[in-house]
Structures are given as structure tokens and as C-alpha cells.
N, C-alpha and C positions, 0 to 999 in steps of 0.2 A: 739609831735608828734611820734606818735609810728613807727619804724624803720619797714621799708619792708624788708621782708626776703628773703635771696637771695638763688640760690642753691651752691652758695660759703658758707653759715652758713651752710645748712646741710652739705654739704663736710666736714667741718671744725669738724662737732660734729661727725661723723660716721668715721673720719680718712680716707677716701677715696676721689678719685680725682675729681674736678667739671665735666670731662669729664663723670665719672662712673655715677655722681649723674644725668646727664643730658641724659644719656642713658637709664638710670632707668625709670626714669620716661615718656621715651617714649615705656616700656617695650620691648629695645632691645635683643634678644634672646644671644648675648652674655653674658649679665651679668645674674647672678644666680639667680634663684626666689628667694632666701634667702634675697641677696641684693637688688633685684627690692623691696621686702615688707618692708623690714626696711625703705629704703628712701621714700615710698609713705607713708607709716606711721608715720614718723619722720615730712613730709611734710605737712601733716594734723594737728600735733599735734602742728606745730610752725605757720601754718595758711599761709604756703606757698601759693603765686598765682604767675602765670608765666607771665613774664612782655610782654606786647602783643608789645609794641614798638619794644625792643630790639629784639623777635621773626622776625618782619617783618625787621627789618633793616639786622638780620641774615641770614633770606632767600632770600633776595634781592641781587642781583650781582652789583660788581661795575667796572667788567670788565676790571679789573688792577690785574697785578699780581706783586709780590716783586721779586727783584733779590739781594742777597746776594753774595758779589764779592769780594776777597782778595785785589785785584786792577785790573784797568782799563790799565794802560799802558804797561803791558806784552802783548806782541803779542799774545799767547795763550789764555789768557782770552777775548781777543779782539774779536778774531773769534770767540770763543762760546758766547759772546754778539749776533755778528751778525747772528748765528744761531736760536738764541732765538727768536729775534726781528723778523726776516722771519717767524717764525711759528705766533708769536703774531698778525704782520701784517694780514697771510692770515685769525686770528681765530677773527680780530676787538678787538685785547685787546693791552692795554697801559702797557709798562714796567715802574714801579717804580725801578730805580736803585740805591742801595746802595753800597758802598765799604768799608771796613772794615780797609784798609790799613795794614794787619796782627797785629792788635789790638782786643783783646778780648773783652776790656769794649767796645770800638765801637761798635764790632759786635752786643754786645748784647742792646747796645741803638738802633741801627736800628733795631734789630728784633722788640723791642716795638714800635718803628713806624709805622713799617708793620702792626702789631696787631692792633693796634690803627685804623689806617687809613683803615682798614677792606677790605684788598687784597683778590681776592678771593682764591690767591694759592702763593706759595713761593717755589724759587728755591735757593739752597743754596750750597756756597762752603765757608767752614769755614777757620778762619786764622790760622796762624801753632800756634800762642800764645793760643789757645783755647785749653782746658783740660777738662773744666766743660762745659757739654752739656744741661743743666737744661732750658735754653732760648728756645732750640730746641722745649724741652719738652712741654714749655707753647704752642708753634705752634699746635701741636697736640691736646694737651688738648682743645683749643680752636676750633677744628674742622676744622681744613683749611690744605688743602693739602700740602705736604713736599715731595720736589724731592731734594735730595743732589745730585751733580754734581762733577767729579772730586776728590775732597778730599770729602770722602763719611763716612759713618759710617756703619756697619754692624749690625743686631740684634737689630735694632733701631724703627723699627715700621715706616718707611719710604722708599719709591720709593730711587733707586740710577742708578745714568747712569756714568759709567767711563772707562777710556781706559784698555786695557790688559797691564799693567806696566811689569807684568811678563816676557811676551812674546818678547816685546820690547827690554827689556835688556839682555835677551837671546840671541835674536838675534845678536843684536849691539855688546855684548863681543864675540860670536862666530864669526863674522863678522871680528872683530881684531885678533883674535887668525889663522883664516884661511891666514891672510895676513904677519904671521910669528911674531906678539907680540907674547911674552912671559911673560912679566911683568908690567900689565895692573893695573893702577889706577882707582879709583873710586872715582868722587866726588857726594856725597850722600845727599839726602833729610833728612831733620828729621823724626827719625826712629819711632816717637808717630803717624805720619800720615802712612795710609795703601800704598799711593804710594811709600814714603820711604821704606817701608818694602820689599814691592813687587819688587820694582828693584834692591835691594839689594839682594834679592833671587836670582834673576833671571843672576845675575852678577856672585855669589858662584855657582851656579848651571851649569853655563856655562861653567868655570872654572875645576870644578869637571869632566864633561863629557869631556872634551877634557887633562884628565890627569894633569891640572896643580893646584898646590896646594894654598889654599886659606891664605891670609895672613892679618890681620889687619893692618899692617903695611904699606898696600895700599888702607887702606880705610880711607878719609876726608869728613868731615861734611860741604859739601860747595855748596850753591844752588845760588848765586848771582854772577854778575861781580865783585862785590868788593872784596867779600872775593876770588873768584878766579885768581885775581891777586896777593895777598898778601900771599895767601897760595902755589900759581904754584912759585913764587919768592924765595920760599924755597924748592919745591920739586923740580924742575927741573935743580936744582943745586946740589942734591946729587949726588955721584958719581956711585951712582947704581941709578939714575932716573929712573923711568918707561917706557919703550918705547912707551905707549901709554896711554890716558885717556880715560873714557866713563864718560861723566858728564850728571847728573840729566835731566841739561836743554841746550839749545844752548848757553845761555849768560853765562852760567859758562865755557862751552867749550871754547867760543870767548874770553874770560879771560884767560885764559890756551892758548890759540892761540899768544895772544897778547905777553906774556911773554916769550913765545919760538922764536918767533921771534926775539925779543928783547935781548935772550941771542946767535942771530946766528944759532938755532937748526932747519935744515931743516924740513920742513912739505910736504910729506908724508916720506920721504928717511930714518930720523932718529927718526921721533916720530909722532904718529897718534892719531888721536880725534875722537870721535862721540858724538854728543848732543842729545838732546833728546826735541821734539816740531815739527821742519820744519820751522822755523818761516822766515821771511823775510830777517833778518840777514844772516839766513844760507847760502843761495847763493848770497847775495851780499859780503861776505867776499872774501878774495884771500890767500889760496885756497878755494875754495867752500866748506861748512864743511857736510861731512856723519851725517846725522840724522836720527831720528826716527821719522816719520809723525803720530802724535796723532789725527789727523781728528776733530780739534774742532769745526769747524762750524759743523760736522755732532751730535759732541756729544751735542753740543747747541740745533739742531733741534729735536734729542733723548729725552732730557731731557724737552723741552717744549712743546713736543708732548705728552708725558707720563703726564705731569700737567695738559693739556687740557683734555686729558681723566678723570684724576680723578674729573676737577670740574664740566665737563657735564655728568658724570655718577651720579651726587648728591647723592653718597652714601658712606659715612666715612668707613664702614664697608670691607674692601677689603686686601688683601693678597699682602704685598709688591712686585713691581719687582725690579729685580738687572738686569739692561742690560750692557752690554761689549763691547765697541767698539775695533775691532780690530785694531793693530799697523802696519806698514810698516817699514821696513829700507830703505833709501835712501842714497845710496850709491854715495859719490863725492870725491871732491880731494882731503880730507885730510885722505883718507884711499888709 
């Protein structure tokens, strides 16, 4: 039996993407005339015929979106899911949730499952392990709308929704300085993540603006409760220990608080803390934790609304939008 020619065969022979072939066959204006003619000529030569069943499947909606998330036990991501589900419920959409547990390989498998399940769109926050983003390129090549949230990629051709990490960090560190702190440490997120870079920059710029020199000795890679406990046991026993810590998330700040209490360090008299998230834990601890509110629920709603806009627009030719949610400092007992 003669093999049926697909657009993938045409793409491979011309060394171009499947989505380029698809658009060329539809006379999409974004594809050059030269490429359109080459694609059509080769398609005719090879005897390509569109798969009508596949086209019908592609053009039909499943009223389901995919959600790729690093974890669900983190309060911030839970509030994001709540915001997403509210918008989807209002629009009569189901949400298919996959969590990577910060694993790149698991994320790739989850992406493939969502594509094969023909979801109408995908919301994604990638794992800390992810450095190769070709699986997300595959989503776009299949002309599935994609919105990154929280952990985002710029210049990728996809929409993004994130919080103003720089401003939040700048406000947090400025607040500590205004409270009399001069030796402020930062528990920082991985620097290959935009959130890690922006929060570290906000920290640096706040120090500089208040005439306090920046030193690498006060920067610690730490974004989990377990790491915070381990690192704080060393940091807070030093003779020149910091008089404050700005942590990349609440859970890291709470780890430092636990160790400080165990060492008999008075909070906030001798040592001050600021987290980032405004989680439930931040106001259940004693003293209550000063933190930066990320407004996860609003972030989730904005991401889902943007995805619905793309799905309902029925047009994959759009300029990506980059929405930034403002943060707010919440002063409490630890400062």
C-alpha cells in the first residue's frame, strides 16, 4: 500500500516547520510568497491530499484546556488554580491538570499527553529543571494557544502573565532598610528563572539606592523549607550574621524563622524577616510574617482570560501579550 503523504513529509524535505507548511498551504500572509510556492509545488509533486478527518478534529473544540504546573501543594500555585478554574467554569471549560513535581522529563511527557488529547489551549508554568523548551515549541507548531504564567519565557512567541518580581523585591528590601537593617541577606531563586533574576536585581538596586554595598556573601541559593533550615543553621550562627533576611518565598522565610527561634534570636528586635507570596502560613505563624502579596488568584484569572481570548479568536496569527500583575508589601510582626 502506498504511503499517504503528510505535511510532515513536506516539512522534512524543505527543512521547514510543520506549522510553516500548514500556513503556506492556507496562503497565510506571514509566509513568504517564495515559500508558499515551494510548498504547493512539492505538495502537488508528491501527491499530497489533506486529511479531512484530521481537519475536522482540528477544527472542533473539546472545551478542555491543559494546565501544566510545577506542584499543587505550594499555596501560591493552589491560588492560581482557583483563579483559572473560576474563569474556565464561567466559560463552560474543563481543566486538565498535570504537575511536573519540578521534573523536566515528567513535564515533557505531560506536554505530549495534552497535545494528543487535543486540548483547545494550554497554560504552563515550567519546572526548575527545564532548560530545553522544545516541547513548548511543539505546542505552538500544533497551533495550540499557549500562555506562560509565573515562570515565563520572553521572546518565545507565546503570551505571558507574571507578577512584578523586581518591584516586590525592591519594596521588601527598602522596608527592611527603613526599619534600620544594614546587613540584609537574600534567600534567592535559581537564576535561570526570570523570577530569580528580577528579585535579585530588585534586592541589589534597593541596597544601592540606600547607600548599602552589595556583597555576594549575603546571597544564598535557597527556595525551600528544607534548604532554609539547613542554610539558616549556618548563617544565623555566624558572628557577623545578617540582621535581616529577604526570602524568595514565604516557606523559606518560615524556615529561617524556625531556626532563629531555636537559637534564641528575638524577632523582630534582633532579626527581621520578609517573605514573598502572602500565603496562609504567613499570618498563622508567630509573629506574623511580613511578606509581598503576589495575588495568585488574580494572576490565574488573567492567564485563563487571555487563553480564552486566544481560543475564541480562532486565529493563530497574533502578537503575544505580556501582562504584569503588581505586587503589594504586607507589613506584619516580623519587621
